[in-house]
Every structure is written in C-alpha cells, then in structure tokens.
C-alpha positions as a LaTeX table, in Angstrom:
\begin{tabular}{lrrr}
\hline
Residue & $x$ (\AA) & $y$ (\AA) & $z$ (\AA) \\
\hline
Met1 & 14.00 & 4.51 & $-11.33$ \\
Ala2 & 12.15 & 5.37 & $-8.74$ \\
Leu3 & 8.29 & 6.97 & $-8.71$ \\
Lys4 & 6.54 & 9.74 & $-7.16$ \\
Ile5 & 4.22 & 8.86 & $-4.42$ \\
Arg6 & 0.92 & 10.23 & $-4.95$ \\
Val7 & $-0.32$ & 11.89 & $-1.16$ \\
Tyr8 & $-3.79$ & 11.86 & $-0.19$ \\
Pro9 & $-6.29$ & 14.03 & $-1.20$ \\
Asp10 & $-4.62$ & 12.88 & $-4.75$ \\
Ala11 & $-8.05$ & 11.83 & $-6.52$ \\
Val12 & $-6.13$ & 8.73 & $-8.39$ \\
Leu13 & $-6.39$ & 7.08 & $-4.44$ \\
Arg14 & $-10.01$ & 6.78 & $-4.66$ \\
Arg15 & $-10.56$ & 5.44 & $-8.27$ \\
Arg16 & $-10.64$ & 1.31 & $-8.49$ \\
Ala17 & $-7.33$ & $-0.27$ & $-10.54$ \\
Gln18 & $-8.16$ & $-2.22$ & $-13.49$ \\
Pro19 & $-7.46$ & $-5.54$ & $-13.90$ \\
Val20 & $-3.64$ & $-6.45$ & $-15.88$ \\
Thr21 & $-4.86$ & $-8.38$ & $-19.32$ \\
Gln22 & $-1.47$ & $-9.18$ & $-20.19$ \\
Ile23 & 2.14 & $-9.61$ & $-18.59$ \\
Thr24 & 4.04 & $-7.42$ & $-20.70$ \\
Asp25 & 8.18 & $-6.77$ & $-20.64$ \\
Glu26 & 7.16 & $-2.73$ & $-20.41$ \\
Leu27 & 4.69 & $-4.30$ & $-16.97$ \\
Arg28 & 7.63 & $-5.52$ & $-15.38$ \\
Lys29 & 10.03 & $-2.65$ & $-15.84$ \\
Phe30 & 6.82 & $-0.65$ & $-13.95$ \\
Ala31 & 7.28 & $-3.74$ & $-11.44$ \\
Asp32 & 10.75 & $-3.47$ & $-10.94$ \\
Ala33 & 10.42 & 0.87 & $-9.99$ \\
Leu34 & 7.53 & 0.00 & $-7.76$ \\
Val35 & 9.38 & $-2.13$ & $-5.89$ \\
Glu36 & 12.48 & 0.55 & $-6.33$ \\
Thr37 & 9.81 & 3.27 & $-4.73$ \\
Met38 & 8.74 & 1.10 & $-2.29$ \\
Val39 & 12.07 & 0.22 & $-0.94$ \\
Leu40 & 13.24 & 3.62 & $-0.94$ \\
Ala41 & 10.40 & 4.99 & 1.07 \\
Lys42 & 11.04 & 1.97 & 3.78 \\
Gly43 & 7.42 & 0.62 & 3.48 \\
Tyr44 & 5.93 & $-2.32$ & 3.66 \\
Gly45 & 4.09 & $-2.63$ & 0.74 \\
Leu46 & 2.87 & $-0.05$ & $-2.04$ \\
Ala47 & 0.38 & 0.09 & $-4.66$ \\
Ala48 & 0.48 & 0.98 & $-8.74$ \\
Pro49 & $-2.55$ & 3.49 & $-7.48$ \\
Gln50 & $-0.12$ & 4.96 & $-5.14$ \\
Val51 & 2.17 & 6.36 & $-8.10$ \\
Gly52 & $-0.99$ & 6.81 & $-10.36$ \\
Val53 & $-1.14$ & 4.02 & $-12.13$ \\
Leu54 & $-4.46$ & 2.71 & $-12.08$ \\
Gln55 & $-3.81$ & $-1.42$ & $-12.87$ \\
Arg56 & $-3.95$ & $-3.94$ & $-10.17$ \\
Ile57 & $-0.99$ & $-4.30$ & $-8.86$ \\
Ile58 & 1.07 & $-4.17$ & $-5.16$ \\
Ala59 & 4.75 & $-4.77$ & $-4.23$ \\
Met60 & 5.37 & $-6.36$ & $-0.90$ \\
Asp61 & 7.97 & $-6.88$ & 1.42 \\
Val62 & 7.48 & $-8.03$ & 5.36 \\
Glu63 & 9.55 & $-10.34$ & 6.99 \\
Gln64 & 10.29 & $-13.55$ & 4.53 \\
Asp65 & 7.70 & $-12.77$ & 2.35 \\
Phe66 & 8.75 & $-10.37$ & $-0.53$ \\
Tyr67 & 5.78 & $-10.77$ & $-3.72$ \\
Val68 & 4.94 & $-8.99$ & $-6.64$ \\
Leu69 & 1.08 & $-9.82$ & $-7.19$ \\
Ile70 & $-0.99$ & $-9.27$ & $-9.97$ \\
Asn71 & $-4.36$ & $-9.41$ & $-10.32$ \\
Pro72 & $-4.46$ & $-9.78$ & $-6.23$ \\
Glu73 & $-7.85$ & $-11.06$ & $-4.93$ \\
Ile74 & $-8.79$ & $-12.28$ & $-1.35$ \\
Leu75 & $-10.18$ & $-15.70$ & $-1.20$ \\
Trp76 & $-11.16$ & $-15.72$ & 2.45 \\
Ala77 & $-10.45$ & $-13.99$ & 5.69 \\
Ser78 & $-10.79$ & $-15.73$ & 9.42 \\
Asp79 & $-13.86$ & $-14.60$ & 11.23 \\
Glu80 & $-11.28$ & $-13.84$ & 14.02 \\
Arg81 & $-9.82$ & $-10.53$ & 13.71 \\
Ile82 & $-6.77$ & $-8.38$ & 15.76 \\
Ile83 & $-6.31$ & $-4.64$ & 15.98 \\
Gly84 & $-2.77$ & $-2.91$ & 14.96 \\
Ile85 & $-0.98$ & $-0.13$ & 13.73 \\
Glu86 & $-1.72$ & 1.07 & 10.14 \\
Gly87 & 0.25 & 3.85 & 8.27 \\
Cys88 & 0.62 & 4.79 & 4.72 \\
Leu89 & 3.19 & 6.17 & 2.23 \\
Ser90 & 0.67 & 8.31 & 0.37 \\
Ile91 & $-0.84$ & 9.73 & 4.46 \\
Pro92 & 2.62 & 10.36 & 5.42 \\
Gly93 & 3.45 & 11.13 & 9.14 \\
Val94 & 0.46 & 9.83 & 10.95 \\
Glu95 & $-0.61$ & 6.10 & 11.89 \\
Ala96 & $-3.85$ & 4.23 & 13.54 \\
Glu97 & $-5.08$ & 1.40 & 15.04 \\
Val98 & $-6.92$ & $-0.65$ & 12.58 \\
Glu99 & $-9.08$ & $-4.16$ & 13.14 \\
Arg100 & $-8.24$ & $-6.66$ & 10.66 \\
Pro101 & $-9.01$ & $-10.42$ & 9.68 \\
Cys102 & $-5.94$ & $-11.81$ & 11.58 \\
Gln103 & $-5.76$ & $-14.14$ & 8.48 \\
Ile104 & $-6.01$ & $-14.30$ & 5.08 \\
Arg105 & $-5.91$ & $-16.35$ & 1.93 \\
Val106 & $-5.12$ & $-14.17$ & $-1.54$ \\
Arg107 & $-4.76$ & $-15.42$ & $-5.08$ \\
Ala108 & $-3.26$ & $-13.41$ & $-7.60$ \\
Leu109 & $-0.35$ & $-14.46$ & $-10.83$ \\
Asn110 & 3.38 & $-13.50$ & $-10.50$ \\
Leu111 & 5.32 & $-12.22$ & $-12.81$ \\
Asp112 & 5.74 & $-14.67$ & $-15.12$ \\
Gly113 & 1.75 & $-15.57$ & $-15.38$ \\
Gln114 & 1.42 & $-17.68$ & $-12.72$ \\
Glu115 & $-1.15$ & $-18.22$ & $-10.18$ \\
Ile116 & $-0.10$ & $-18.19$ & $-6.62$ \\
Val117 & $-2.24$ & $-18.93$ & $-3.39$ \\
Leu118 & $-1.02$ & $-17.65$ & $-0.56$ \\
Glu119 & $-2.53$ & $-17.88$ & 3.05 \\
Arg120 & $-0.72$ & $-15.43$ & 5.84 \\
Asp121 & $-1.44$ & $-14.21$ & 9.25 \\
Asp122 & $-0.68$ & $-11.68$ & 11.76 \\
Leu123 & 1.73 & $-8.66$ & 9.64 \\
Val124 & 2.06 & $-10.40$ & 6.23 \\
Ala125 & $-2.05$ & $-10.34$ & 5.66 \\
Arg126 & $-2.42$ & $-6.68$ & 7.46 \\
Val127 & 0.04 & $-5.34$ & 4.08 \\
Leu128 & $-1.67$ & $-7.78$ & 1.86 \\
Gln129 & $-5.02$ & $-6.27$ & 2.81 \\
His130 & $-3.90$ & $-2.54$ & 3.20 \\
Glu131 & $-2.34$ & $-2.56$ & $-0.18$ \\
Ile132 & $-5.34$ & $-4.72$ & $-2.07$ \\
Asp133 & $-7.46$ & $-1.77$ & $-0.33$ \\
His134 & $-5.44$ & 0.70 & $-2.26$ \\
Leu135 & $-6.54$ & $-1.13$ & $-5.80$ \\
Asn136 & $-10.46$ & $-1.03$ & $-4.45$ \\
Gly137 & $-9.88$ & 3.19 & $-3.80$ \\
Ile138 & $-9.76$ & 2.26 & $-0.40$ \\
Leu139 & $-7.54$ & 4.25 & 2.67 \\
Phe140 & $-6.48$ & 2.53 & 6.02 \\
Ile141 & $-8.81$ & 5.98 & 7.57 \\
Asp142 & $-11.94$ & 4.32 & 5.59 \\
His143 & $-11.62$ & 1.74 & 8.43 \\
Leu144 & $-11.33$ & 4.26 & 11.53 \\
Ser145 & $-14.74$ & 5.67 & 13.14 \\
Gln146 & $-15.74$ & 9.54 & 11.89 \\
Ala147 & $-13.79$ & 10.90 & 15.12 \\
Lys148 & $-10.75$ & 9.11 & 14.27 \\
Arg149 & $-10.22$ & 9.95 & 10.96 \\
Leu150 & $-11.18$ & 13.38 & 11.57 \\
Thr151 & $-8.59$ & 13.63 & 14.44 \\
Leu152 & $-6.01$ & 11.73 & 12.36 \\
Leu153 & $-7.02$ & 14.38 & 9.05 \\
Lys154 & $-6.14$ & 17.60 & 10.69 \\
Glu155 & $-2.74$ & 16.06 & 12.41 \\
Tyr156 & $-1.56$ & 15.10 & 8.72 \\
Glu157 & $-3.11$ & 19.03 & 8.00 \\
Arg158 & $-0.51$ & 20.02 & 10.80 \\
Leu159 & 2.08 & 18.00 & 9.30 \\
Lys160 & 1.91 & 19.08 & 5.75 \\
Lys161 & 2.36 & 23.04 & 6.86 \\
Ala162 & 4.88 & 22.45 & 9.40 \\
Pro163 & 8.13 & 23.76 & 8.04 \\
Lys164 & 10.78 & 21.33 & 6.25 \\
Lys165 & 13.48 & 20.68 & 8.82 \\
Ser166 & 16.38 & 21.21 & 6.23 \\
Lys167 & 20.28 & 19.51 & 6.80 \\
Ala168 & 22.46 & 22.63 & 7.86 \\
Lys169 & 25.25 & 22.48 & 4.60 \\
Val170 & 28.84 & 22.83 & 5.07 \\
Ser171 & 31.17 & 24.62 & 3.44 \\
Leu172 & 34.24 & 23.43 & 2.98 \\
\hline
\end{tabular}
C-alpha cells in the first residue's frame, strides 16, 4: 500500500528520526510500503520521515543498488567533493546543484538485522547522503546559499499555485 509523501513545509520533514530498536514484522510491512511509495513516485530514494514516520529507515534504488537500510550512519566521507543536480519527492518540481562528498562509507542494518557496510561513490553516494540527511531533519535546500534557496523556494511556491493540468476525459 502506497503511503502519502509529505511535502515542504510540513514540520515532520524538519524533525530528527529516532533509531529503530527492534526489527519486527510490522516494520518490514512498513518498509515494503516505503519501497512501493518510492517506486510509484519514481524516486531514487525515500526516507521514513517523508511519509510522516520518525524512524531511521531509508529505501533506495539506484543503478544496481537496491536497499532498505535501518539506522544508517555515515562512517566516512571523502575530502573530494562533487556537484550534482538534486531534487526531492518532498519538494516536487524543483532541482538545484548541490555539492557533496564524492565517496562515502555507510553502516546500517538490513531487514534481517544484519549489519552491512556500503562504500559508494557518485550518484549512489549522493542518494545515500540525501536520504540520511532526511533522517536528521535536513533538506537538500539547506546545502544551498541563502539566495539560491530563496529563489528555489519562490519557484516551488509558484509551481504549487499553478493550475494542475488535467487530462481530457473522453466519453464513449
């Protein structure tokens, strides 16, 4: 069952998610719904706070990397940085260039409770950083200069107010 994605400025997006203390069948069902929601929204990743659940869980599907990660934490980030375009399912319709470390190492639990360590670069590293930021109440716009952030948010507000294009209905 797909979940409702919360959109900016929903206050839940600015709250810090709590660690998962026990992996239960209920948590696995939630993870399935998180993945389904991510896929239907055509996102690379989705964090639990984006659907109003303040637990440290993310889902991601980038290139050959598909994971549901519980309590992910960045252990290391490279000094080398790279700029790339980011958007967010919680701030739909706008994108911006964001500078982030090129490589990272992340430790997390999988849905079986096993610890895994991922070392990734490029787009996968970017998605991991973006989703882990969500767990800490940080949005990609927080990585922009104040001027760029204000410009982007004005565009976002303009898009929200624009009339929705509806598909013409055909009667038979």
